[in-house]
N, C-alpha and C positions, 0 to 999 in steps of 0.2 A: 369841343362842340362839333357835331357832325354837319358837314356842308351839304345842303340840298338845293334843289331848283326853286321850290315855291312853298311858302307857308301861308295857309288861309286861317285866320282867326275869325270865329263867328259867334254871334249871340246864341244861336242854336245850330246843332247839326242833327239832321234827321236821316239816319243811315239806311232806313227801310229794313235792314237786317241788323239786329234782331227786331222782330215786329213791334211796332209801337214805340220804339225808343226815341226819346228826344233828349239830346245831350246839350246841356247849357254850358256856355263859355268853354267850348272845345275848339280844337284846331285840327286841320288836315295837313299832313306833310306830304308833298308831292315830289317825286323824283323819277327821272327817266320815264316819264309818261304814266307812272303808276302811283297808286296810293301807298305810301310807305308806312304811314302811321296815322292813328286817330287817337287823340289824347287831350287831357285838359290843357287849356291855353297856357297856364302858368308853367307846367312842365315842358310844353313845347318850346317856349322861349328859352328855357335853360338848356334844352337838349339839341336844338337845331339852329344852324346859321344859314338862312335862306338867301338865295340870290334875289328873289322877289318876295316881299312880305305884304300881304293884303289884309286889311282889317275891316270887318263887316259888323259893326257894333249893333245894328238893328236888323240884320239879315238872318235868314235860315239858309244853310247849305243843304241841298238835296241831290240825289243822283240825277244825272241827265235823264230827261223824259224820253221815252221810246214810243214813236208813232208807228204802230205795227201794220198799218194799211194806208198807203198813199198812192195817188196817181200824180206825182209831183208836177209834171209839165202842164197839167190841166189848170194850174194857177192862171194861165193865160185865157181860160174860159170862165174865170170867176165872175158870177153875176150875169152871164150871157143870157141864160134862159131860166128864170126863176118862177116858182109857184105853178109848176106844171106836173102832171102825173108822170111817173117814171118812163113809160114807153113813149109818150109824146115828147118828153124831154130828150130821150135818146134818139128816137127815129127822126124827129123833125128839126132838131137843133144840134145835139152833140155829135152824132155820127156824120151828118153832112159837114159840120165844121171841121171834124177830124179829117174827113176825106179831102177837104180843100186845103188844110193848113199843116197837118202834122208831117214834119220833115226834121232833119237833124238840127237845123237852126232853131225851129220852134221848141224842140225838146230841150236844147241847151239853155235857151233863154228862160223857158218856163221852169226848168229844174233849178236854175240858179236863183230865180225869184222865190221859189218854194223853200230852198235851203236857207236863204237869208231870213225869210219869215219864221222858219222853224227855229233857227238859232236864236233869234231875238225873242222867241217864246219859250226858251229853255229846253227845246228838243235837241238831243245830241245824237240820236240814231233814228233812222226811218227805214221802213220796209216797203219797197216800191213795186208797182206793177204797171208798166206802160211800154209803148213802142219805142224803138231805138234805145234799148236799155244800156247799150255801150256808151251812149252820149250822157245819160244820167249818171252812170258809174264814173265817167271822167269828171263831170261837174262836181260830184260828191267828193271824189278823191282830191281834186285841186282845192276845194273849199275847206277840207279838213274834218268834215262831219263823218260820222260812222253810218254805214248803209248796208242793207241787204237788198240786192238788186234782183228783181224778178225776171226770169227768162220766160218771156211771154209766149203763150201758145193759144192759137185760136184756129178753128177749122178753115176759115176763109182768108183770101188774100188781103193784105193791107200794104201800106207803104213800107213796112219792115220786112215782110216775107210773103211768099206766094202760096205755100202749102206746108202742112205739118212737118215734113222732113226738113224743109229749109229753116223753119222756126227752131227746130231742135239743133240743127247743125250750127246755126249762128249762136244759139244759146250756149252750146257746149264750148265753142271757141271763146266766148266771153268768160265762161266759168274758168277755163284754163288760164286766161290772161290775168285773172285776179286771184288765182288760187293761193298765192302767198302774200297778198296785200294785207297790211296791218289793220286797215279800216273797212275794206270792202269785202262783203260776202255775197253769195248768190243763192237763189232759191228757184225752183221751177215755179212758173206762174201760169198754169192753164186758166183761162179767163173764168169759165163757169161750166157746170155740167151741160147746160143747154147750148154752149158754143164750141164744145170740144167733144168729139166722139170717143167711143170706147178704145179704139186701137191706139191713138196718141196718149190717152190717159194711162193705158197699160204700160206703154213704153216709158212714160214719165215715172211711173211707180218703180219700175226696174232700175232706171238710171239714178233716181233719187237714193235708192238703197246703195247702189255702187259708189256714188259720189259722196254719200252721207250729207245730203243737203235737204232743206225743207221743201214742202209743196204748199204754195200759197194760192188759194182759189176762193172765188165768191160761191157760197152755197146757201140754199134755203133763204134767199134774200126777200122773196115776195110769195104771197099765196098763189099767184098765177104761175110762178115757176114750178110749184109743186103740182098744180093741175096739169100743166103741159107735160111734165115728166110722167105722170100717171097715164096720160093718153099715149105718149110716144114709147115709153119703156115698161108700162104696167108696174112701175114701182117709184117710190119717192127718190129724189136725187141722192140722199145720204145712203140709202140702201144700195143704190147703183155703185156709189164710190166704195162701199164696204165690199161688194161683190168683186170689184176690180182690185181690191187689196190696198186701197188708199187710206183707210182709217188706221192711223198709227201715230206715234209721237212726232212724226214728221209733218202731220197735216195741220195747216193753219186755215181753219174754215171761217171765212169772213161773212159777217152779217148775222146769219142763223136766227132769223126772226120767227121762223115757223118750226117749232120743235115739240115732239111728243115726249112723254115721260120715258118711253122705251129708248128713244133716240138720245136723250140726255144720259141714260145709263150706258148706252153703247159708246158714246164719246168718252165717258169716264173710264170704262174698261179698256178702251183702245189707247188711251193716253193722248188723244187728239186735243188740239188747242182751239179755242174759239176767239176770234178777233171781233170785238164789239165796236160798232161805229154809231153811237147813239144819235148824234145830231144829224148825220146824213140820213139815217133810217127815219127819223122824225120828219125831216124836210121833204123826203120823197114819199112819205106815208107808207113805208115798206112794211111796218109792223114792229113788234117789240121783242127783243131778245130776252129770254128769261134768265137774266144774269145771276140773280140770287139763287135760283134753283140749280144752275150750273155750278156756281161756287160751292153750294152746299153739297153737291154730288162729288166734288173733288176735281172738277174740270178746270184746267188752267185758262182763265179768261184774261185777255190783254186788250188794250184800247188802241183804236186808230181813228183818224179823222175822215178817211176816204179822200176823194179829190176836192179841190177848191171849187169845182163846178157844181158840187152838190152839198156844200156844207155851210158857208162859203169860205171858211178859213181853215188854217192848219194849227189850231189853238188847242193844245193838250190840257191847259188849265180849264178852259171852258168845257172840254170833253169829260174831264174828271167830275166836274160839278154836275153836268147833265147826267152822266152815268149814275152817280149816287142818287140824285133826285128821282130819276126815271125808274130806277130799280125799286125804290121804296113804293112808288105808285103801282108798278106792275105786280110786285109781291104782296101789296096791301099790308106792308110791314115797315114801320118807320125806322126799325133797326137794321133793315137789309142794306147791304153794301155801305159800310161805314166810310168815313173820310180816309181812314187808314187803309181800308181795302181798295178804295178808288186810287189812292197813291201807289199802292203795290201793283195794281193793274197797269198803271202808266209807266212803271219802271221795271221791277224785277220780273213780273209776269210776262212782259214783252220780251225781255232778255231770254227767259225760259223758252218761250214760243220759238224764238229765232235760234235757239241752241247756243246762246252766247252768255248765259248767266254765270259762267266761270270768269267772264271778262268784264261785264258791266251789269247795271241794274240795281246795284246797292253800293254804299260807301264802306267797303271793307278793305283792309290792307291786303295788297297783292292784286287787287283788281285795277283796271284802267282808271286813270284820273279823269272820269267824265263827270263833271261837277257843275252845279248851277247855283248861283247866289240870288236869293229872292228877298227883296226889301220888304219887311213887315212893319216898318216904322212909320208909315204914312197914316193920315187921318182915317182912311177907309178901313184900316185893319186894327183900329183901337176900340176898346181895350182888348188885350190879347190874353186869353185864358189857356187855349190849347192850340199850339202852333200848327199841328197837322190839320185840325178842323179849319183853322184860318186859311191855310194854303188852298184847301179844296173849296170851301164855301164863301170865302170873302176876298180872295186874291185874284188878280188878273195877270195875264202874261206881260203887261206893261211894267210890272214890278220886278221882272227879271233884269238884273243889272249886269251880271258877268257870267260867262260860260267858258268852260274848259272841256276839250275833247282830247283824251290821251295826253293830258298835261299841257296842251297848247291852248292859249287863251284866244278864243274866236269871237268873243264879245267882251268889250271892256267899257264899263260905264255906259251901256246901251249902244255903243258904237261897234260895228262889225270891223274886225281887224284884217280880214282877207278879201272881203267882197266890197265892191264900190256901190254904195246905196244910190248915188245920183245916177250912175250908169244903168242900174237895174230899173229905176223909175222911167228913164228915157226909153229903154227898150220895151218896157211894158206898154208905154203909151203908143209906140209905133205899131205894136201888135194889135192894140185895141182899135186903132183907126182902121187897120186892114180888115180885121175880123168883123167889126160892127157893120161895115159896109156890105160884106158878103152875107151876113145873117139876115140883114134887111132885104137884100135882093132875093135870097132864098125864100123868105116869107111871102114876097110879092108873087112868086111863081107857084105857090102852093095852090092846088085846085080848091 
């Protein structure tokens, strides 16, 4: 018998590749951080002698979920300013709060809180865009989660950098320091076409080609963004990005609630990826991303939660469900975006967008052992006819029991193995007390 690190026996395994497969009474053999084998449990017990053997008689094993758009540290602004229009929310609450509070300590504590929440919800990889990305990278690396860290770029000075050259210099240093890290990748993260001018965008385009990394940017988020671009540049933001050479398989275009048929075709031809954040778009009334039309056109659509200040959670199960339901209403077609498609958007499509689909996103031998166990045995998921439908339409993140990233168990029976939940709660409460007081003071001084 072959000695291996871990054997996971499960009632169902949903590998995502091949599409729609649901394997009953199968096992995953994990060794040296990778999936060594996927086979019927009977055979697995005869073939392998594991150091750790886990049995999941009522669970489905799925690939770790990939949250392709986050502002992780913004967990500390969760619920600070709700039920407000986007620009009021930004100008009167979020930007003043960021100006007052965002520093390395804030980003460390907020990122750790986010990582803990994501792991408990079955997310094993996230793609982030925020200030002090070096701090978020460090928090991710020490917690054991997989991450693509955005090298932020914005035209104006912030606590992180004073001008575009400094943003780029700091970003390139960060890229260099994580170039050979097994879990941490980088992407350029220019904030949006309306906050980054042509010269820095052109430089980013050139550097992204040289370094072979993605470009992660908010685009076509609201109707007013389009109007402003037409006034300032006499063209829509996507046309401007196309002119600057940014439309390519490197581009992760986030939100995309305002799209014409021509633009959908352009995205498909260029191989650009769309990152759909349905709940944040709904909450801020930003508009509807035409997900079904994009999917039909062959555009790779992945899912993200956005930040906890505009969602208000980092829950990819909820995001899958909302994505599938909303797509049906927008398309006027109940068969649009099936449960299987929504699960693919939350796993393999995210990996493809980040350029790591050879490493993660599905349960295939040779890929990293990024695995999530979801208990489908409770009252709320009975009776069970179709496990994939049940995962998307009837299951919550609270049913995630165990999580592995690169073969390391980071959640065991709902308990985090590397992060201290009690300490995270205490630090979150300290930040709440400070930030709440300053937000109230800020409101009192508003004209």
